[in-house]
C-alpha positions as CSV (number, residue, x, y, z in Angstrom):
1,X,47.9,-23.3,10.0
2,X,51.3,-22.7,7.4
3,X,52.6,-19.7,8.5
4,X,52.5,-21.3,12.5
5,X,54.4,-24.2,11.0
6,X,56.9,-22.0,9.4
7,X,57.4,-19.9,12.2
8,X,58.0,-22.9,14.5
9,X,60.4,-24.6,12.0
10,X,62.1,-21.3,11.9
11,X,62.7,-20.9,15.6
12,X,64.3,-24.5,15.6
13,X,66.5,-24.1,13.1
14,X,67.7,-21.0,15.1
15,X,67.6,-22.1,18.9
16,X,69.9,-24.9,19.9
17,X,67.9,-25.4,23.3
18,X,64.9,-25.9,21.2
19,X,66.8,-28.2,19.0
20,X,67.8,-30.5,22.0
21,X,64.1,-30.7,23.6
22,X,63.2,-32.1,20.4
23,X,65.6,-34.2,20.4
24,X,64.9,-35.5,24.1
25,X,61.5,-35.4,23.5
26,X,60.8,-37.2,20.2
27,X,61.2,-41.0,20.9
28,X,58.2,-40.2,23.8
29,X,56.1,-37.8,21.5
30,X,56.7,-40.2,18.7
31,X,57.3,-43.9,19.8
32,X,55.3,-44.1,23.2
33,X,52.3,-43.6,21.1
34,X,52.9,-45.7,18.1
35,X,53.8,-48.7,20.6
36,X,50.7,-47.6,22.3
37,X,48.8,-48.3,19.1
38,X,50.4,-50.8,18.2
39,X,49.8,-52.5,21.9
40,X,46.4,-51.5,21.4
41,X,46.1,-53.1,18.4
42,X,47.5,-56.2,19.3
43,X,45.3,-56.6,22.4
44,X,42.4,-56.1,20.3
45,X,43.9,-58.8,17.6
46,X,44.6,-60.7,20.6
47,X,41.2,-60.5,22.3
48,X,39.2,-61.2,19.1
49,X,41.3,-64.3,18.9
50,X,40.7,-65.2,22.5
51,X,37.0,-64.8,22.4
52,X,36.9,-66.9,19.1
53,X,38.6,-69.5,20.1
54,X,36.6,-69.9,23.4
55,X,33.3,-69.7,21.5
56,X,34.6,-72.0,19.3
57,X,35.5,-74.5,22.7
58,X,31.5,-73.6,23.6
59,X,30.1,-74.6,20.4
60,X,31.9,-77.9,20.3
61,X,31.0,-79.0,24.5
62,X,27.2,-77.9,23.1
63,X,27.5,-79.9,19.8
64,X,29.2,-83.0,21.8
65,X,26.1,-82.6,24.5
66,X,23.5,-82.2,21.5
67,X,25.1,-86.0,19.9
68,X,25.4,-87.4,23.5
69,X,21.1,-87.1,23.2
70,X,20.9,-87.9,19.8
71,X,22.8,-91.3,20.6
72,X,20.5,-91.8,23.9
73,X,17.2,-91.2,22.1
74,X,18.7,-93.7,19.5
75,X,20.2,-95.9,22.2
76,X,17.0,-95.9,24.5
77,X,14.4,-96.9,21.2
78,X,16.4,-99.8,20.2
79,X,16.7,-101.0,23.9
80,X,13.0,-100.7,24.2
81,X,12.6,-102.7,21.0
82,X,14.9,-105.4,21.8
83,X,13.7,-105.8,25.1
84,X,12.2,-108.7,26.5
85,X,9.6,-107.0,28.6
86,X,8.0,-105.6,25.2
87,X,7.9,-108.8,23.9
88,X,6.1,-110.4,26.9
89,X,3.8,-107.0,26.6
90,X,3.0,-107.9,23.1
91,X,2.0,-111.3,24.0
92,X,-0.3,-110.0,26.9
93,X,-2.0,-107.9,24.8
94,X,-1.9,-110.4,21.6
95,X,-3.9,-113.1,24.1
96,X,-5.9,-110.4,25.2
97,X,-7.4,-109.5,21.9
98,X,-5.4,-111.2,19.0
99,X,-4.9,-107.9,15.8
100,X,-6.8,-108.5,13.0
101,X,-4.8,-108.5,9.8
102,X,-3.8,-104.6,9.1
103,X,-4.8,-103.6,12.9
104,X,-2.6,-101.4,15.1
105,X,-1.0,-102.9,18.3
106,X,-2.1,-100.0,20.3
107,X,-4.0,-102.1,23.4
108,X,-4.4,-99.7,26.1
109,X,-2.3,-102.4,28.3
110,X,0.8,-102.2,25.3
111,X,0.6,-98.4,25.5
112,X,0.3,-98.3,29.0
113,X,3.5,-99.9,29.3
114,X,5.5,-97.9,26.2
115,X,3.9,-94.7,28.4
116,X,6.3,-95.7,31.6
117,X,9.5,-96.9,29.2
118,X,8.8,-93.2,27.4
119,X,8.9,-91.3,30.8
120,X,12.0,-93.4,32.0
121,X,14.1,-92.5,28.8
122,X,12.8,-89.2,28.5
123,X,11.4,-89.2,25.6
124,X,8.3,-86.8,24.1
125,X,6.6,-90.1,22.6
126,X,7.2,-93.8,22.1
127,X,4.6,-95.8,19.8
128,X,4.5,-98.8,17.9
129,X,3.2,-98.7,14.5
130,X,3.3,-100.9,11.4
131,X,5.9,-101.0,8.6
132,X,3.1,-100.7,5.8
133,X,1.4,-97.8,7.9
134,X,0.9,-94.8,5.3
135,X,2.0,-92.2,8.1
136,X,5.6,-94.4,9.5
137,X,8.8,-92.7,9.5
138,X,10.7,-94.9,7.6
139,X,13.0,-97.7,9.3
140,X,16.4,-96.2,10.6
141,X,18.9,-98.8,9.3
142,X,22.5,-96.8,10.0
143,X,24.1,-95.4,12.9
144,X,23.3,-95.9,16.5
145,X,21.7,-92.9,17.4
146,X,18.8,-90.8,16.4
147,X,18.0,-88.3,13.5
148,X,16.5,-85.3,12.8
149,X,13.1,-84.9,11.2
150,X,11.0,-81.8,10.0
151,X,7.4,-83.2,10.8
152,X,4.6,-80.9,9.5
153,X,1.2,-80.7,11.8
154,X,-0.3,-83.5,10.4
155,X,2.2,-85.6,10.8
156,X,2.6,-84.8,14.3
157,X,-1.0,-85.4,14.8
158,X,-0.9,-88.7,13.6
159,X,1.9,-89.7,15.9
160,X,2.4,-87.4,18.8
161,X,-1.4,-85.2,19.0
162,X,-0.1,-84.5,22.5
163,X,2.7,-82.6,20.9
164,X,0.7,-80.1,19.3
165,X,0.6,-77.3,21.9
166,X,4.7,-77.1,21.8
167,X,4.2,-75.9,18.1
168,X,2.7,-73.1,16.5
169,X,5.5,-70.3,17.3
170,X,4.5,-67.1,16.7
171,X,7.2,-65.1,14.7
172,X,8.2,-61.9,16.6
173,X,9.5,-59.2,14.2
174,X,13.5,-59.0,14.7
175,X,15.9,-56.9,13.7
176,X,18.3,-57.7,10.6
177,X,16.2,-60.7,9.8
178,X,15.5,-62.2,6.3
179,X,12.4,-60.6,4.7
180,X,9.6,-63.4,5.1
181,X,5.5,-63.3,4.5
182,X,5.1,-65.8,7.4
183,X,3.6,-65.0,10.7
184,X,4.0,-68.5,12.4
185,X,5.9,-71.7,12.4
186,X,3.9,-74.8,12.5
187,X,6.4,-76.9,11.8
188,X,8.2,-79.2,14.7
189,X,12.0,-80.3,14.9
190,X,12.6,-84.1,16.2
191,X,14.7,-86.3,17.4
192,X,13.5,-89.4,16.2
193,X,14.4,-92.9,16.0
194,X,12.6,-96.0,14.3
195,X,13.5,-99.4,14.5
196,X,11.9,-102.3,13.3
197,X,11.5,-105.3,15.6
198,X,13.3,-108.5,14.9
199,X,11.4,-111.3,12.9
200,X,10.7,-113.6,15.4
201,X,8.3,-110.6,17.5
202,X,5.0,-111.9,18.7
203,X,3.3,-109.3,16.6
204,X,5.7,-109.2,12.7
205,X,6.0,-106.3,11.3
206,X,5.9,-103.8,14.1
207,X,8.3,-100.5,14.0
208,X,9.1,-98.7,17.3
209,X,9.5,-95.0,16.9
210,X,10.8,-92.5,19.5
211,X,11.0,-89.2,19.8
212,X,12.1,-85.9,22.0
213,X,10.6,-82.5,20.4
214,X,12.7,-79.5,20.8
215,X,10.2,-77.3,20.0
216,X,10.2,-75.1,23.2
217,X,12.6,-77.8,24.9
218,X,13.5,-75.7,27.8
219,X,14.8,-78.3,30.0
220,X,17.4,-79.5,27.0
221,X,18.3,-75.7,26.3
222,X,19.0,-74.9,29.7
223,X,20.7,-78.3,30.5
224,X,22.8,-77.4,27.2
225,X,23.5,-73.8,28.8
226,X,24.5,-74.9,32.3
227,X,26.6,-77.4,30.6
228,X,28.7,-75.1,28.1
229,X,28.2,-72.0,30.9
230,X,28.7,-73.4,34.4
231,X,28.2,-70.5,37.2
232,X,30.9,-68.9,37.4
233,X,32.9,-69.5,34.1
234,X,32.6,-66.1,32.4
235,X,33.7,-62.7,34.0
236,X,32.6,-59.1,34.8
237,X,28.7,-60.6,34.4
238,X,28.7,-61.8,30.9
239,X,26.3,-64.0,30.3
240,X,26.1,-67.2,28.4
241,X,22.9,-68.5,25.7
242,X,22.2,-71.2,23.7
243,X,19.6,-71.9,21.1
244,X,17.9,-74.1,19.1
245,X,16.8,-73.0,15.8
246,X,14.3,-74.5,13.1
247,X,15.3,-73.2,9.9
248,X,16.2,-69.2,11.0
249,X,13.4,-69.5,14.1
250,X,14.2,-69.8,17.9
251,X,12.1,-72.5,18.8
252,X,14.1,-73.4,22.1
253,X,16.1,-70.8,24.0
254,X,17.4,-69.1,27.0
255,X,17.9,-65.9,25.3
256,X,15.6,-63.2,26.5
257,X,13.2,-61.2,24.5
258,X,12.5,-58.6,27.8
259,X,11.9,-59.4,31.4
260,X,11.8,-63.1,31.7
261,X,10.3,-63.6,28.2
262,X,12.1,-65.8,26.2
263,X,13.2,-65.3,22.6
264,X,11.1,-67.6,21.3
265,X,9.7,-67.0,17.7
266,X,12.9,-64.6,17.1
267,X,14.8,-65.0,13.8
268,X,18.6,-64.8,13.2
269,X,19.9,-62.1,11.3
270,X,20.4,-62.4,7.4
271,X,23.9,-62.5,7.1
272,X,24.1,-65.7,10.3
273,X,21.5,-67.4,8.1
274,X,23.2,-67.0,4.2
275,X,26.3,-68.3,5.7
276,X,25.4,-71.2,8.0
277,X,22.2,-72.2,6.0
278,X,23.0,-71.1,2.8
279,X,27.0,-71.9,2.7
280,X,26.7,-74.6,5.3
281,X,29.9,-72.5,7.0
282,X,30.4,-72.5,11.1
283,X,29.9,-68.7,12.2
284,X,32.2,-67.6,14.5
285,X,32.0,-63.7,15.3
286,X,30.2,-61.2,16.4
287,X,26.3,-61.5,16.4
288,X,23.4,-59.0,17.1
289,X,21.2,-61.9,18.8
290,X,17.8,-60.0,19.2
291,X,18.6,-56.9,21.1
292,X,22.2,-56.7,22.2
293,X,25.6,-58.0,20.6
294,X,27.0,-61.4,21.3
295,X,30.4,-63.5,20.7
296,X,28.5,-65.9,18.7
297,X,29.1,-69.3,17.2
298,X,26.3,-70.8,15.2
299,X,26.9,-74.4,13.2
300,X,24.3,-75.8,10.7
301,X,22.3,-79.1,11.9
302,X,21.3,-81.0,9.1
303,X,18.7,-84.5,8.7
304,X,19.3,-87.7,7.6
305,X,19.1,-86.9,3.9
306,X,22.0,-84.0,4.4
307,X,19.5,-81.5,4.1
308,X,20.5,-78.1,6.4
309,X,17.1,-77.5,8.7
310,X,18.0,-75.8,11.1
311,X,21.1,-74.8,13.6
312,X,22.6,-74.9,17.1
313,X,23.9,-71.6,19.0
314,X,26.0,-70.8,21.6
315,X,27.3,-67.8,22.8
316,X,28.0,-65.2,25.7
317,X,27.4,-61.4,25.9
318,X,30.1,-58.8,24.5
319,X,29.7,-55.7,26.1
320,X,31.4,-56.6,30.0
321,X,34.0,-58.0,28.1
322,X,34.7,-55.4,25.3
323,X,34.1,-52.9,29.2
324,X,37.2,-54.7,30.5
325,X,39.6,-54.4,27.4
326,X,38.4,-50.7,27.0
327,X,39.4,-50.0,31.0
328,X,42.7,-52.3,30.2
329,X,43.3,-50.0,27.4
330,X,42.9,-47.0,29.0
331,X,44.9,-47.8,32.7
332,X,48.1,-49.1,29.5
333,X,47.3,-45.4,27.9
334,X,47.7,-43.5,31.8
335,X,50.5,-45.7,32.4
336,X,51.9,-44.4,29.5
337,X,51.4,-40.9,30.1
338,X,52.8,-40.9,33.5
339,X,56.2,-42.8,31.9
340,X,56.5,-40.2,29.2
341,X,55.6,-37.1,31.4
342,X,58.6,-38.6,33.9
343,X,60.7,-39.5,31.8
344,X,60.3,-35.8,30.0
345,X,60.9,-34.3,32.8
346,X,63.9,-36.3,33.3
347,X,65.2,-35.8,29.8
348,X,64.7,-31.7,30.0
349,X,66.3,-31.7,33.4
350,X,69.7,-33.4,31.2
351,X,68.8,-31.4,27.9
352,X,69.6,-28.2,30.5
353,X,73.4,-29.1,31.0
354,X,73.6,-29.4,27.2
355,X,71.5,-26.2,25.8
356,X,73.0,-23.7,28.9
357,X,77.0,-24.0,27.6
358,X,75.4,-23.4,24.4
359,X,73.5,-20.0,25.1
360,X,76.4,-18.9,27.5
361,X,78.5,-19.3,24.3
362,X,75.8,-17.4,21.8
363,X,75.0,-14.7,24.0
364,X,79.2,-13.8,24.3
365,X,79.4,-13.7,20.7
366,X,76.3,-11.7,20.3
367,X,78.2,-9.0,22.8
368,X,81.2,-9.3,21.1
369,X,79.5,-8.7,17.8
370,X,78.0,-5.9,19.4
371,X,81.8,-4.4,20.5
372,X,82.1,-5.4,24.2
373,X,85.7,-7.0,23.9
374,X,85.8,-8.0,26.9
375,X,82.6,-10.2,27.1
376,X,83.4,-13.7,28.3
377,X,81.1,-17.0,29.1
378,X,82.7,-17.8,32.7
379,X,82.9,-20.8,34.5
380,X,80.6,-23.6,34.1
381,X,80.2,-26.5,36.0
382,X,79.9,-28.5,32.5
383,X,83.0,-30.6,32.7
384,X,82.4,-32.5,29.3
385,X,83.1,-31.5,25.3
386,X,80.5,-28.5,25.6
387,X,82.7,-26.9,28.8
388,X,85.7,-27.9,27.5
389,X,84.3,-25.8,24.3
390,X,83.2,-22.7,25.9
391,X,86.7,-22.2,28.2
392,X,88.6,-23.1,24.7
393,X,86.7,-19.5,23.6
394,X,86.6,-17.5,26.4
395,X,90.6,-18.1,25.4
396,X,90.5,-17.5,21.9
397,X,88.9,-14.6,22.6
398,X,92.0,-13.5,24.7
399,X,94.1,-14.1,21.9
400,X,92.2,-12.3,19.3
401,X,91.6,-9.5,21.8
402,X,95.1,-9.1,22.0
403,X,96.1,-9.9,18.1
404,X,93.8,-7.3,17.7
405,X,95.4,-4.5,19.3
406,X,99.0,-5.3,18.0
407,X,97.3,-4.9,14.3
408,X,95.9,-1.7,15.4
409,X,98.8,-0.7,16.1
410,X,100.8,-1.7,13.3
411,X,98.0,-0.7,11.2
412,X,98.4,2.9,12.4
413,X,102.4,2.5,11.9
414,X,101.8,1.0,8.8
415,X,99.2,4.0,7.4
416,X,101.7,6.7,8.3
417,X,104.0,4.7,6.2
418,X,101.8,4.2,3.1
419,X,100.7,8.1,3.8
420,X,104.4,9.4,3.2
421,X,105.0,6.9,0.2
422,X,101.5,7.8,-1.5
423,X,102.7,11.9,-1.0
424,X,106.3,10.7,-2.7
425,X,104.1,8.8,-5.4
426,X,102.0,11.9,-6.3
427,X,104.6,14.3,-6.3
428,X,106.3,12.1,-9.4
429,X,103.2,10.7,-10.8
430,X,101.4,13.8,-11.4
431,X,100.9,12.6,-15.3
432,X,99.9,9.3,-14.3
433,X,96.9,10.4,-12.1
434,X,96.1,12.7,-14.6
435,X,95.9,10.1,-17.8
436,X,94.0,7.7,-15.2
437,X,91.8,10.8,-14.3
438,X,90.9,10.7,-18.2
439,X,90.3,6.7,-18.5
440,X,88.0,7.0,-15.6
441,X,86.0,9.5,-16.9
442,X,86.1,7.7,-20.3
443,X,84.7,4.9,-18.8
444,X,82.0,6.8,-17.2
445,X,80.9,8.6,-19.7
446,X,80.4,5.1,-21.7
447,X,78.6,3.6,-19.1
448,X,76.2,6.7,-18.5
449,X,75.8,6.6,-22.5
450,X,74.9,3.2,-22.6
451,X,72.8,3.8,-19.1
452,X,71.0,6.6,-20.7
453,X,70.3,4.3,-24.4
454,X,68.6,2.0,-22.0
455,X,66.3,4.4,-20.2
456,X,65.7,6.5,-23.5
457,X,64.4,3.1,-24.6
458,X,62.3,2.4,-21.4
459,X,60.8,5.9,-22.3
460,X,59.4,4.7,-25.4
461,X,56.8,2.5,-24.3
462,X,55.3,5.5,-21.6
463,X,55.6,7.5,-24.2
464,X,53.5,5.1,-26.3
465,X,51.0,4.8,-23.4
466,X,50.6,8.7,-23.1
467,X,50.1,9.3,-27.1
468,X,47.5,6.3,-27.2
469,X,45.8,7.5,-23.9
470,X,45.5,11.4,-25.3
471,X,43.8,9.6,-28.8
472,X,41.5,7.6,-26.7
473,X,40.5,11.1,-24.6
474,X,40.7,12.6,-27.9
475,X,37.7,9.9,-29.7
476,X,36.4,9.7,-26.2
477,X,35.4,13.0,-25.5
478,X,34.4,13.9,-29.3
479,X,33.3,17.5,-30.3
480,X,33.6,18.3,-26.2
481,X,37.3,18.4,-26.9
482,X,37.4,21.8,-29.0
483,X,37.9,23.3,-25.4
484,X,41.0,22.0,-24.8
485,X,41.7,20.9,-28.5
486,X,45.2,23.3,-28.2
487,X,46.1,21.6,-25.1
488,X,46.0,18.5,-26.7
489,X,47.9,19.7,-29.7
490,X,50.7,20.9,-27.5
491,X,50.4,17.8,-25.7
492,X,51.3,15.9,-29.2
493,X,54.1,18.3,-29.5
494,X,55.5,17.7,-26.6
495,X,54.8,13.7,-26.5
496,X,56.9,14.1,-30.8
497,X,59.5,16.1,-29.3
498,X,60.1,13.1,-26.2
499,X,60.0,10.6,-28.9
500,X,62.8,12.3,-30.9
501,X,65.1,13.1,-28.7
502,X,65.0,9.6,-27.1
503,X,65.7,8.3,-31.1
504,X,69.0,11.1,-30.9
505,X,70.0,9.1,-27.7
506,X,69.8,5.9,-28.7
507,X,71.4,6.6,-32.1
508,X,74.9,7.2,-30.1
509,X,74.4,4.6,-27.3
510,X,74.1,1.0,-26.7
511,X,72.0,-0.5,-23.7
512,X,73.9,-2.2,-21.0
513,X,72.9,-4.5,-18.9
514,X,70.9,-4.1,-15.5
515,X,70.7,-6.9,-12.9
516,X,67.5,-7.1,-11.2
517,X,66.5,-8.5,-8.1
518,X,65.3,-12.2,-9.3
519,X,62.4,-13.5,-7.8
520,X,59.8,-16.6,-9.1
521,X,57.2,-15.2,-11.1
522,X,54.0,-16.7,-12.3
523,X,53.8,-16.1,-16.1
524,X,49.9,-15.7,-15.9
525,X,49.7,-13.2,-12.9
526,X,52.6,-10.9,-15.3
527,X,50.5,-11.3,-18.4
528,X,47.7,-9.9,-16.6
529,X,50.0,-6.6,-14.9
530,X,51.0,-6.1,-18.6
531,X,47.3,-6.7,-20.7
532,X,46.2,-3.8,-18.3
533,X,48.9,-1.4,-19.9
534,X,48.5,-2.2,-23.4
535,X,44.4,-2.2,-22.6
536,X,44.0,0.8,-24.4
537,X,46.2,-0.1,-27.5
538,X,43.6,-3.1,-28.1
539,X,40.2,-1.1,-27.3
540,X,42.0,1.2,-29.9
541,X,42.5,-1.5,-32.4
542,X,39.2,-3.6,-31.5
543,X,41.8,-6.5,-30.8
544,X,40.3,-9.4,-28.7
545,X,42.9,-11.3,-26.6
546,X,42.7,-15.3,-26.6
547,X,44.1,-16.8,-23.3
548,X,45.7,-20.5,-22.3
549,X,47.4,-20.3,-19.3
550,X,48.9,-23.6,-18.9
551,X,52.5,-23.1,-16.8
552,X,52.4,-24.6,-13.7
553,X,55.8,-23.4,-12.4
554,X,57.3,-20.1,-11.8
555,X,60.6,-18.6,-13.4
556,X,63.4,-17.0,-12.3
557,X,63.5,-13.2,-13.8
558,X,63.0,-9.7,-12.3
559,X,59.6,-8.7,-12.6
560,X,59.9,-5.5,-14.3
561,X,62.7,-6.8,-16.8
562,X,60.5,-9.4,-17.8
563,X,57.0,-7.3,-17.8
564,X,59.6,-5.0,-20.0
565,X,59.7,-8.0,-22.5
566,X,56.5,-9.1,-22.3
567,X,55.0,-5.5,-23.2
568,X,57.7,-4.6,-26.1
569,X,56.3,-8.7,-27.5
570,X,52.1,-7.5,-26.8
571,X,53.1,-4.2,-28.9
572,X,54.9,-5.3,-31.7
573,X,51.7,-8.3,-32.1
574,X,49.0,-5.2,-32.0
575,X,51.1,-3.3,-34.2
576,X,51.3,-6.1,-36.6
577,X,47.5,-7.3,-36.2
578,X,45.1,-5.8,-38.1
579,X,42.0,-4.4,-36.5
580,X,39.7,-6.2,-35.6
581,X,41.8,-9.5,-35.3
582,X,43.1,-12.0,-32.4
583,X,46.1,-11.8,-30.2
584,X,46.5,-14.8,-28.6
585,X,48.6,-15.7,-26.0
586,X,49.5,-18.6,-24.6
587,X,51.9,-20.6,-21.7
588,X,53.2,-24.6,-20.7
589,X,55.7,-25.8,-19.2
590,X,58.9,-26.4,-20.8
591,X,60.3,-30.1,-20.5
592,X,64.1,-30.8,-21.4
593,X,65.6,-34.5,-20.8
594,X,61.8,-35.4,-19.8
595,X,61.9,-33.1,-16.5
596,X,60.5,-30.0,-16.5
597,X,63.1,-27.7,-16.2
598,X,61.1,-23.9,-16.8
599,X,58.6,-22.2,-18.5
600,X,57.1,-20.4,-22.0
601,X,55.3,-17.7,-23.4
602,X,54.0,-17.5,-26.6
603,X,52.7,-14.2,-28.3
604,X,50.9,-15.2,-31.7
605,X,49.7,-12.4,-33.6
606,X,47.6,-12.4,-37.0
607,X,50.1,-9.8,-39.2
608,X,52.1,-11.0,-42.3
609,X,54.6,-12.9,-41.0
610,X,58.4,-13.3,-41.0
611,X,60.2,-13.7,-44.1
612,X,63.7,-15.7,-44.1
613,X,65.9,-13.0,-44.1
614,X,63.9,-10.6,-41.5
615,X,64.1,-13.6,-39.3
616,X,68.0,-13.8,-40.0
617,X,68.4,-10.3,-38.4
618,X,65.6,-10.1,-36.0
619,X,67.6,-9.7,-32.7
620,X,70.1,-7.8,-34.8
621,X,70.4,-4.2,-32.7
622,X,68.8,-0.8,-34.9
623,X,67.6,-3.8,-37.4
624,X,63.4,-3.1,-37.7
625,X,60.6,-3.3,-39.7
626,X,58.7,-0.1,-38.9
627,X,59.0,3.3,-40.5
628,X,59.2,4.8,-36.7
629,X,61.3,2.1,-35.3
630,X,64.1,1.8,-32.8
631,X,65.6,-1.5,-33.9
632,X,66.5,-1.9,-30.3
633,X,63.0,-3.6,-29.0
634,X,63.9,-7.3,-29.6
635,X,67.5,-7.3,-29.2
636,X,67.2,-6.1,-26.2
637,X,64.2,-8.7,-24.8
638,X,67.4,-11.0,-25.7
639,X,69.5,-9.3,-23.7
640,X,67.7,-9.4,-20.8
641,X,66.2,-12.9,-20.7
642,X,70.1,-14.3,-21.6
643,X,70.9,-13.3,-18.5
644,X,69.2,-15.7,-16.6
645,X,69.5,-19.0,-19.3
646,X,66.3,-17.9,-21.4
647,X,65.8,-16.3,-24.9
648,X,63.3,-14.8,-27.1
649,X,62.1,-17.7,-30.2
650,X,60.6,-15.8,-33.7
651,X,58.7,-18.3,-35.9
652,X,55.9,-18.4,-38.1
653,X,52.5,-19.5,-37.3
654,X,51.9,-23.1,-38.1
655,X,48.3,-22.4,-39.7
656,X,50.5,-19.7,-41.8
657,X,47.8,-16.5,-40.3
658,X,51.0,-14.4,-38.6
659,X,54.2,-14.6,-36.5
660,X,54.6,-16.1,-33.0
661,X,57.1,-14.9,-30.4
662,X,58.2,-17.2,-27.1
663,X,59.7,-16.8,-24.5
664,X,61.5,-19.2,-22.5
665,X,62.9,-19.4,-18.9
666,X,63.9,-21.7,-16.6
667,X,62.7,-21.8,-13.0
668,X,66.6,-21.1,-11.7
669,X,68.3,-19.0,-13.6
670,X,71.1,-20.0,-15.6
671,X,73.9,-18.1,-17.2
672,X,73.6,-18.7,-21.0
673,X,71.0,-20.4,-23.0
674,X,72.8,-19.5,-26.5
675,X,73.6,-23.1,-26.3
676,X,70.6,-25.0,-25.5
677,X,68.6,-26.9,-28.2
678,X,64.8,-25.7,-28.8
679,X,61.9,-27.5,-27.3
680,X,58.4,-27.6,-29.1
681,X,56.0,-25.8,-27.1
């Protein structure tokens, strides 16, 4: 993936055509999709706000009608309680059979009249009870409407036993509902008005109770649904629903469970129950109702004591509206794509008028570079700045060709004059030429001497490797090496001869700088390669290696030169560490001024350490503490690193168990690090 992206970037950086196409298409490929996403997000937001606003208005309509029914139940009951007809019925009942103290005023004639009034008012019961009846509801003293009450089966049986068949609703297991152990809802939710008759009534101490049972009151809930969602108000086949809850149980609803069966006995989800019944909030959001998603509104219903006893719900099916919204977004997307395609075609056509002159100029310059001096752009239809530039290029090529011909002629003349003058100078300055040749020869010899010294020093490491492998072969073969002892001794002799030759070379020359190819180097990878080359020395001395690679950046250096420095430090550390010891290699990032500028590599041995005199002369040429050393290793290493701005630092370990040599290099090569402050590792 990264390789393909890099290739595309390279092509884009080298092609005007691709740049112009990218410039032409970028606003459409980037801006238009972003605009489409913004439009989609805004549509989603506006859609949700619109649906919530509508369902809030629907709930307000349903709430208003519900309150109106409460007022009608209360007003109807109060009207009967204060009516002259009730007084006359009480008088007739009293005259026919005067009640005894404590008896109920439930004469058949009176009850028949009350039943007729109940049917006229559309109530479920209308009855008279004495105020001191222990089963009687308290008299309503505030408000003109009815109140909500919850009756248990016993109280309902005492007042209106004919309504018991509408209670006892079996609970239906419902998805996402709160856990419960109940199986039936036996209670009744009623709109109840209790009005005390005046003191001058024919029978004093009576209370008129008028009530409307909400359990299975399908006429009421269907009427609410027709008021809130009349036919044709919901588009695209969406369906409106309304429900009355007792606690979290649907006791009257037009939501279908399946087929024509209503979802009476199902329960609301726990999330809605906690928000509406638990916290008393109005729910205005999507909600899963029985088997589908609805845009829903729930509000709590409270009894006369302010207790939340149920909920009023209205909502409509979301799926049709959601599909319509998706269709609108899809249509908008198709329109955007069509506009993008048309605009892209037009943009590419216009872009062609720009990159055609550029491509022809590029082709012309390439031909000129290949030696075709007669190549020209030629006539163009473009009359803009690029067309003028192409014509100026042709004119410039004509001028260059003419001047080149003149220069060639003048050059030939000048060559002849120079040759003549040179012959004269050669004849008169033969001694000077001889001196120059001698000086050049001296410089060459000096350069060769320096190069020879550097090469001679580099030979020391392979010699050490060869000698180490010879010792390893001799130790590994043991007695089996007896047949080739003469050959092995010959190899030892030749290796020693090479070492003596190198030593003699180093006595008469000094190393010179060699500018290698600089590239980023990972210190851990360089250490891996160097450890392979000195593995035999480690094995021979039974020296263990501990590594702590913490450098996260690369350094700028020639790989061979960096390997030469690291191998030199490793060999020195191995020689200083006693047999069976431990050699520690650490690396980390180099920070200056709070910023990472490079990396460091430290090689720690377990040798005797460095005294003050040794540390003072450690990097001087030809200084060594070993009997067979050349004294050039650290000097050459320091010289190599200084070319890249780096350096080698020498110090004793903090625990006093040996010396530590630290290499510091920058991520980018610098001229010199001689004046750079040392930063602790």
